[in-house]
N, C-alpha and C positions, 0 to 999 in steps of 0.2 A: 504494500500500500504506500503510494508516494505522498509526500507532504502536500503537494498541490491538491490531491484528491481529498484529503482531510480538510483543507482550507475551503474547497468548493462545497463540501458537505456541511461543515459546522460554522464557516465564516459568518454567514448572515445571522445565525443564532447568537454567536459570541459577541456581536457588536450591538445587540439590542439595548444593552445597558447604557449606551452612549447616545441613543437617538433623542431628538428634542422631545420635551413634554407633550407637545401637541400631537406627536405621533404615537406616544406610548399607550394611548387609550385602546388602540387596536393591536398593540405589540404582543400581548399575551396569546391571542389567537394565531397571529402570524408566526410568532416564535415557536410555539408548540407544533404548528403544522410543518414549519421548516425542519424542525428537529425530527419529527416523525418520518418525513420523507427522507431526510438525511440518514437516519438510522436504517431504514429499509435499503437504501442505496448502498450504504456501507456494508451491510451484511451480505448483500448480493455480490459486491465486489470481492469480499474476502473469500467467497466460495468459488471464484473463478481463477483460472490460470492467468498469470500475468501475460499481457498481450505482447509485450516488448520482446523482440528477437535479438539475439546477439550474433549479428551476421559474421563478424570476424571470428568469434570463438567457434561458431558452427563450422566455418570453413576449416579452422585448425583441427577440430575434432574429426571432421571427415578425412582430412589429410592423414591424421594419425591412424585412423581406421584403415585407410587404403594401404598405408605403409606396413601395417601389421599383417595384412592378409596377402600382400604381394609376395609370391613365391620366389625363392632364391634359385640359383642354377641347380642346386643339389636337392631341392625339395619339390614334391609334386604340387600341382595347382590345387588350392583349397579355398572355398568360400566361407570357411568357418573362422570367425575372429578368434584371436588368441585370448587367453584369460587376462593378460595384462591390459588389453584395451578395455574389456568389459569392466575390470576392476577399477581402472582409471575413471571410466564414465560414472560408475557408481559413486566413487569418491567425489566427483565433481557435483553430485547432487547436493552436497553440503556447502558448496560455494555459490553465493548468490549470483555472481556475475556469469557463471557458466551453467546454472541449473537448468534453464529451459533448453539450451542446446544439448545438454547431456541427456535429458529425458527424450528429446526427439531422436537422438542417435541410438539410445537403448531400444526405443520402439522399432527403429529401422533394423537393428540387429535381429529382432524377432526371437524365435525360439532358441537360437544358438546362445543367447545370453541368459536364458532362464535358469540354468544350474547355479550360476554365481548370484543371480538375483535372489534365488531361493535361499542360498546360504546367507546373504546379507540380511534378508528379512528375518530369518530364524535367529540371528545373533544380535540384531539391533534392538534397543529398548527405548530409544528416544522417539517420542510420538511424532515429531515433525519429520524426522528422516524416514520413519516408517511410512508415513503418509505419502511421501514422495516416491518411495520404492513401490508401494502398492499402486500408485497412480500409473506407473509404467505398465503394469499388467492391465489396468483398465484401458489404457490407450492402445495396447496390443489387440485387445478384444478377440482373443482366440480361445479355443477349447483348452489348449495347453496352459495358457496364462491363467484361466479360471481354475484349472486343476491345481496349479501351484498355490493359489490362494486358499483352496480347500485344504491342502496339506498344511499350510502355515496355520490355518485356523485350528488345527488339531494339536498344535504344539503347546507346551506348558508356558510359553512366552506370551503372557496375557496382553501386553501392549501390541505385540505383533498380531495376536488373534483379533484384537479390536480393529486394527488397520485392515486386516484381511477381510473381516466381515463388512466393513464400510465399503471396501472395493467390490466385494461380491454382490452388493446391492445393485450394482450397475449391470450385472449379468442376469440372464434368465435362470430361474431355478431349475434344478435337475431332480426329479422325484426320486431317482435311485439313490441320491445322497441323503435322503431324509433320515435313515437310521443313524448315520454318524453325527448329524446335527442334533438328533434327540439325545444321543449320548453326551454331547457337549453341553446341552441344556441341563442335564442332570448333574454334570460336573460343576457347572456354574452355581447351581442351587446348593450343592454341597459346600462349595467355597463360601457362598453367602452364609450358610449355617455356621461355618467355622468363624467367620468375621463377627457374626452376631454373638456367639458364645464368647469370643475374645473381648468384645465391647463391654460385656457384663463386668469383667474383672479389670478392664484397662483404666488407667488414670484418665482424667477428664480430657486433657489435650490429645492424648493418643486415641481416645474414643472418638473425638471429633474428626481426627484424621482418618480413622477407619470408616466413619460414615461416608466420607468422600470415596474411599475405595469401594464401598458398597454401592454407591451410585454408578461407579464405573462398571461394576458387575451387572447392574440393571441395564446399562446401555448395551453390554455384550449380549445379554439375554434377548433384548429386542432385535439385535443384529442376527441372532440365531433364529428367532421366530420368523423373521423375514425370509429365511431360506426354507421354511417348512410350510407356513400357513399363508393365507391370502394376503398379499402385500398391501393392497389398498386399505384393508381393514386394520392391519397392524400399524401402518403409518398414521392412519387417522386416530387410532387409539393413543399412539405415542405422542402425537401433537396435543391431544386433549389432556393427557397426563402432565404435560409440561406447563399447563396453566395452573395458577394458584387457586382459581375458583373451584369450589367443591362441586358445583353442578357439572362443569365440564369434565372433571375427573371422574365423577360417578358415571357419566355417559360413556367415557372411555373404558372404564372397567367393565361396563355392561357389554360393550362390543367384544372385549376379550373373553368374557364369560360364555358368550355364544359360539366362540370360535375354537378355543384351545381346551385341552382336557382339564377336568375339574381340579385334580391335584396341582397341576402347573398353575392354574388360575389362582388357587388359594395361596401358593407361594408368592406369586407376583403381588397379589392383593396385600399380603402381609408386609411386603417391602414398600409398597406404594401408598398404602392407606393411612399412614400416620399413626399406626398403633404404637403402644409402648414397647420398649425393648423387650421386656419380659414376655409380652404377648407374641412378639415376633419370634422369639426363641422357641416358645411353646408350639407355635404353628409349624415351624420347620422341624422340630423334633417329632411332632405327630405325623408329618408327611414323610420324612426321611428316616425316622427312627432315631433313638437317642444315639449320639455319636460315640464311637469307641473313644477311650481316653485320648484326648488330643494334646499335642504339645502346646505349651503356652503361646499365645498369639505373638508375643515379642520374638520368640524363637522362630516361628513361622515366617515372620516378616524379614528377619535377618537372614534366614536360610534361603528364602526365595529371592530376596533382593529386588533389583529393578526389573526382573522378569515378571514380577507380579504387583509391585507396589511403587508408589511415587517416592521421590527422594525425601520429602518431608516426613512421610510416615516411617521410612527407614531410620531417619535421623532420630525421631522420637523413640522408636522401638529400641534402638541401640542404647539409649540412655536409661531404659527400663529393663534391659535384658540381663539375665543372670546366667552367664555361660557356664557350662559343665565341661569336664574333660572330653566328653563325647561330642560336644557341640562347638567347642571353642574355635575349631578350624573354620567355621562359618564367618569368622571375623576377617580373615585374611583378604578376601576380595574387596572388602569395603575400605581397607587401608590403601589399596591400589587404585581406587576409582578416581576419576577426574571430577566427580561431583563433590564440591566443597561441603555441602550440607552433610553428606554421608561420611566423608573422610574425617571431618572434625569429630563426629560422634564416635567413629571407630577408634580414633586416637584416644579419646577420653576413656573408652572401654579398656584399651591396652594399658593406659597409665594406672588405672585402678585395679587391674587384675592381680598384681603381686600381693596387695594387702587384702583385698576383698575375696578373691578366688584363687588362692595359691595353687591348688591342685590343677585348675584349668590353666593357670599361667605356666606351670611346669610342663603341661602337655603342649602348650603353644611353643614354648622354648624348644621342646624336642622336635617339633615339626618345622619351625622357622627360625631357629637360633641365629642363623647366618644373616638374616635380613633385619632383625629387630633393631640393632644400633643404627642402621641406615634409615629405617623408617622413622625412628624417634628423632633423628637429626634433621630430616627433611620435611616432616609433616607438621611441624609446629607452626601455627598461624601467627603472622606478625600484625594482623589487622586489629584495630582497636575494638571492633565489634564482631562477634562470632556470626556465622551464617544463620543460625536460628534467630539470633537477635535482629538480624537484618530483615528476616521474614516478618517478625513482630513489628518492626518499625514500619514496614510497608503496610501492614495490616492496620496500623494506627493512623494512616493518612486517609483523608476523605476519598481520594481517588480509588483506593484499594480496600476500603473497609468491608465491602460485600464480597470480595474475592477470596475463595478458600485458600488457606495457607499452602495447601498442596500445589496450587497453581502459582502462588507467589514464589514458591521455591524455584520455579523455572526462570524467574527474573533475576535471581541472585547473581548468575554469571555475567550479567550486563551492568551490574552496579559497580561503578568505578570509584574507588576511594581516593580522594584528593585532599590536599592541605592548603591552607591560606595563611599568610602572615597577617599580623595586626594591621588594620587600615587598608588591606589589599582589596581591590575591587573584584568581585566575583563575576558580575556583569554590569554593563553600563546602559543607562536609559538611551533609547534610540537604536541600539545595536540589535541585530536579528537574534532571536532566542530559539534554541533547539534542544534545550536540556531542562530537566527538572532536578532540583537539589533537595536532599534531606540532610538536616544538620545532625552530625554524629557527636561532635564535641564543640563547645564554644557558643558564641552568639553571632548572629548576622543581622545587621540593620538594613532596612529598606528606606531609600531616600528619594525624594523629588527635589533636586537641587539641595538646598541647605535644610529643608524640612524633613524630619524623620517620620516616616509613615507607620513603621511597624518594626518589631524586634522578634526574631525567631531563635528558639533555643533547641536543645537536644530533642530529637524526635519530630520537630516541626519540618514542614516542607514548603517550598516556594518555587515559583516559575513553572507550575504544572501545566498551564495552557500551552506552553512552548512545545510540549509533546504532541499537541494536536495541530497547532497553527503557528507556523514559523513567521511571526510578525515581530516588529521592533518592540523591545522591552519598554514598558511604561514607567519604569523606575530603575534606580541603581541599587545593587546589593553590595554591601561592604562588610568585611570581617571586622567584628568588634573585639579584637584580640585574636589569639591563635584559634583557628577553626579547622576541624576535620569534617568533611561532608561526603556524601555519596551522590554521584551524578548519574542520571539516566538520560541517555542520548536518544534523540528522536528515531533515527534509522534503526538502531538496535531494538527499540521498543516496538516499532512496526513489525519487525520480524516475529516478535513474541505474539503480538496481537493477531497476526495473520493465522496462527495455528491455535490460539487460545481464545475462544470466543468469550469465555468468562471474564477476561480482562476488559474486553470491549464493552460487555454488558455493564460492568461496574462504572466505566467512564460515562456511558450514556446516562446512567442513573444520576451521577453527580452533576452532569451538565443540565439534566432536566431539573434537578433541585435548585441549581444556581439560577437558571432561567426563570423558574417559577418565583424564586425569591425576588429577583429583579423586577418581575412583572408586578408582584404584590407591592413592592416599594413604589413603583411608578404609579400604580392605581391609587395608593394612599396619598401620594404627593399631588395627584390630579384632583 
C-alpha cells in the first residue's frame, strides 16, 4: 500500500478538523461517508496484488532462468530448471522490490518448481511469506498445484495449513478428498479442546493469548468446512458470525445447524456463542471424551513453537514453563530463533535453570554444553526495553489499543530504537513526516514556535498520523533532556498492515473516534 493511496483515502477525513465553521455543520455526514468509502476502498486494495511490475528485475530473472537451463556441451538438453533458480525465486518473495517478478517467474516454471515450493511451504511459519508461497499455487491453477496445497494442509505446521486452506478456497472442491478434511476437522477440534483445558489453568495474560490462538483455530475450521460443505452457505455463515450483533450471529449459527453434523455444530457453537470457559470445556469433553492426561499447555506451546503458535504466546509460555529433564531440549530452538520476543524468553529460561531446575539444567548441559557460553554471550539484549514491554507499550497507545498482543508482536521487528541528546530536534514543523514515535525514556516537548503545546513522557506516542498521511509536520518535537524512543516508519508499517488486517481495523476505529470527536466539537461551537 503506497503512501499516496492512504492520502487519497483518508486525506479528506483528516482535514475536516480545519474546515471553516460555516462548513462544519455538514462535516459530520460528509466525514463519516468519506471514511466509510475510504475504509471499503482500502480493504479492497489490501486484498489485491500490487499492480506495479518491475520490468528490469523481471528481465534479470528471466535471464537467470535461461542461463540455468541452457545446456553445456557435455550435458543433454533439458527444460527442467535447476533447484538453484527455483530456490532463488522463492527467496526473492521476501524482497519487496522483486516479489511480483518472482511470483510471475515461479508461475511460469509450473510444475517443475512444485517440489521446492512444497518444501518451502512445509518449513515456513511466517504468515506473510506463507501467503505469498500459496499464492503461487493459486496463480498456477493446476491439479498438481491444488494437490500440493492439500498435502500442506495435512501437515502439523498450522500457519502453513491456514495459508493452504485460504489458497484452496480458490479451487473447486474434490468430493474424494472429503475424508481427509473430516479428519483434519476432528484434529482441529481436539486442538481446541487442549487450548480450552490449558486456558483453565493459565495465568491471565497467557489465557488471553490462547484465546487468540483459539480464534485462529476457528478460522482453520471454517477453511476446512469450505472444502466439504456448500461454500455459499459456509461463507454466509462466516460473514454473519463476524458481526457483533446477536441477531446476525444467531442466523449464522442457524445456517450451520442445517448444514453440518450435529456434533460438529455443537463444537462450533461452543466456540462461537460466548459461553463461559467452563461450559466450553464441558461441551468439548462431552463431544470428544475426557482427554487423556495432557501435558501442561506451556509445554505444548514451547514444544510446538511457531509451527502452531504466535511469537507472543510462545514468549508468555516460556516465562511460565517448568522444564523437566525430558523436556528441556525443547528450549534449544527458541534460543536460535530470529524472533526477539521468543529469544528473550528463552534466554530468561536458560538463566534461571541452574537455580530453579538443576536437574533439567544438567540435562541441557549434557546435550548442548559446547554452545551455552556462546549463547549466553551473544543473546543478551542491550535494549532499554524488552520485547514484551514493547508489545505492552504499543498496546497502551490509542492506535493499537484494540489490536491483540499476538498481532502487535509482528510489529516489534520494525520498531527502531533511537536516542536524542538534550534540546535535539526530533522533527521540525513544516518538514514531511513519515514516522510515529513512542517515548521509551525521557520527555519530549511539542512546540509551535516558542509556544509549548504538549509534553510526552514514557509510554506516550506522537506523530501517529504520519503513518497514514505523509504531510508536513504541524509542530516541532524537541528532546527535553536525554531521550530514548522507538520509531515506526511508514513503509515498514504498510508492509505489516498489508498482511495484518487487525492493525488496519484498529486504525480505522481510532480515526472514526477522532473524526466523531471533531464533529461533536464543531457542532457544539456552531
